[in-house]
C-alpha positions, -999 to +999 in steps of 0.1 A: +065+437+103+102+442+110+093+472+132+066+452+151+093+423+155+117+448+171+091+459+197+080+424+206+116+413+209+123+442+233+092+431+252+102+396+255+138+399+265+130+427+292+095+416+306+092+379+297+082+360+266+048+350+280+035+386+282+050+396+249+036+367+229+001+371+246+002+408+234+013+398+199-015+372+198-043+397+210-030+422+186-031+398+156-066+387+165-078+422+165-063+430+133-078+397+117-112+409+131-107+443+114-100+426+081-130+403+083-154+432+095-143+459+070-135+437+040-171+427+031-183+462+038-159+477+011-170+452-016-207+469-017-192+503-025-195+513-063-162+505-080-156+540-091-163+556-057-143+528-041-113+534-064-115+572-057-115+567-019-088+539-020-065+560-045-067+589-022-059+569+010-031+552-008-016+586-018-018+597+018+002+568+029+023+565-001+034+601-002+042+601+034+065+571+032+081+584+001+087+619+016+105+602+045+125+579+022+136+608+000+147+628+030+167+600+044+184+591+010+193+628+006+207+632+042+181+654+057+169+627+080+189+598+097+185+563+085+161+541+102+182+522+127+166+489+142+195+483+165+191+517+179+152+513+182+157+479+199+182+495+225+158+522+234+127+501+237+147+476+258+159+502+281+125+517+286+109+482+292+134+473+319+129+506+337+092+504+339+075+492+371+062+455+371+025+451+375+012+417+369-024+408+361-037+374+354-003+360+354+010+385+327+033+414+331+010+442+320+037+465+307+051+437+284+018+428+273+008+463+264+040+471+248+039+442+224+001+447+218+005+484+210+035+478+186+020+451+166-014+468+165-002+501+154+023+486+128-002+460+117-029+486+110-009+497+081-007+462+067-045+458+072-050+492+054-029+479+024-047+445+024-079+460+023-074+488-002-055+465-027-078+436-021-110+455-025-099+475-055-088+443-074-117+422-061-096+397-040-090+406-003-081+369+005-054+371-020-041+403-004-045+389+030-024+357+019+003+380+007+004+399+041+004+366+060+033+353+041+053+383+051+045+380+088+053+343+086+087+352+070+096+379+094+084+359+124+105+329+114+137+349+109+130+366+142+126+334+161+158+320+145+180+350+153+162+366+182+174+399+174+163+429+154+166+425+117+192+453+113+206+440+080+173+442+063+175+472+039+144+487+054+150+522+041+152+508+006+121+487+011+102+517+025+112+537-005+100+510-029+068+506-010+063+545-010+067+544-047+043+516-052+015+531-030+019+564-046+017+549-082-014+529-074-028+559-055-025+582-086-040+555-110-070+545-090-077+580-078-078+592-114-099+563-125-124+570-097-126+606-107-137+595-142-103+596-161-096+570-188-058+559-189-045+551-224-037+514-225-059+508-193-037+489-168-007+492-187-005+529-179+006+517-143+040+513-158+042+548-170+030+561-137+056+541-120+083+554-142+072+591-136+072+585-097+105+568-097+121+595-119+106+623-098+118+606-067+154+602-079+154+639-093+143+651-058+169+631-039+198+644-062+185+682-059+183+677-020+216+660-017+232+689-037+214+714-014+226+695+016+261+696+006+259+732-001+244+739+033+272+718+049+300+736+031+284+770+041+283+759+077+320+748+076+331+781+060+312+800+086+328+779+114 
């Protein structure tokens, strides 16, 4: 939602708030329709098959986020910078040709719509997977809605990218959580029985956190060695 806010702010500042907010509203409506349409369909899938599919999908997202977070924490990738992204989006939006349709700037509308839709699809995915696996899509949707309202309220108040939000830390935490639940549910769906049932989630979480921090330390050490070697060669 922080990334979506950055794109909407760039579209609003550069192209006009009416078009940006119209794109935001259209994307939010499309995402709500996706939840309403796909949610009931997931509830008819047998629970074991559902957990296997959901666990596998969570691992795809979780490991992707976790990999990027580990590379950023170890210095192999640059940290996510909302100010830089906002500046880039703003420059591109100001340089685009102005084409109006139905009283809206088409570029501003499309920019906001695309940004919110693409970032929001990840939110929809998390809502549907966690909600369906735990039998409460409405509760998961309420949690996501709370995050949207919080980010939107702060964005309206400051009208600037939320650069001070520790987004890289948040993504690391989310990657750990998605990977943990992915492992747990995929194993359950495949027929495994965890000792202590749901209490085993804490053990899986500890394993993922420990493995992540070990990887960060090893990669940091390797990165320092590479930098020292490069300096000596120079």
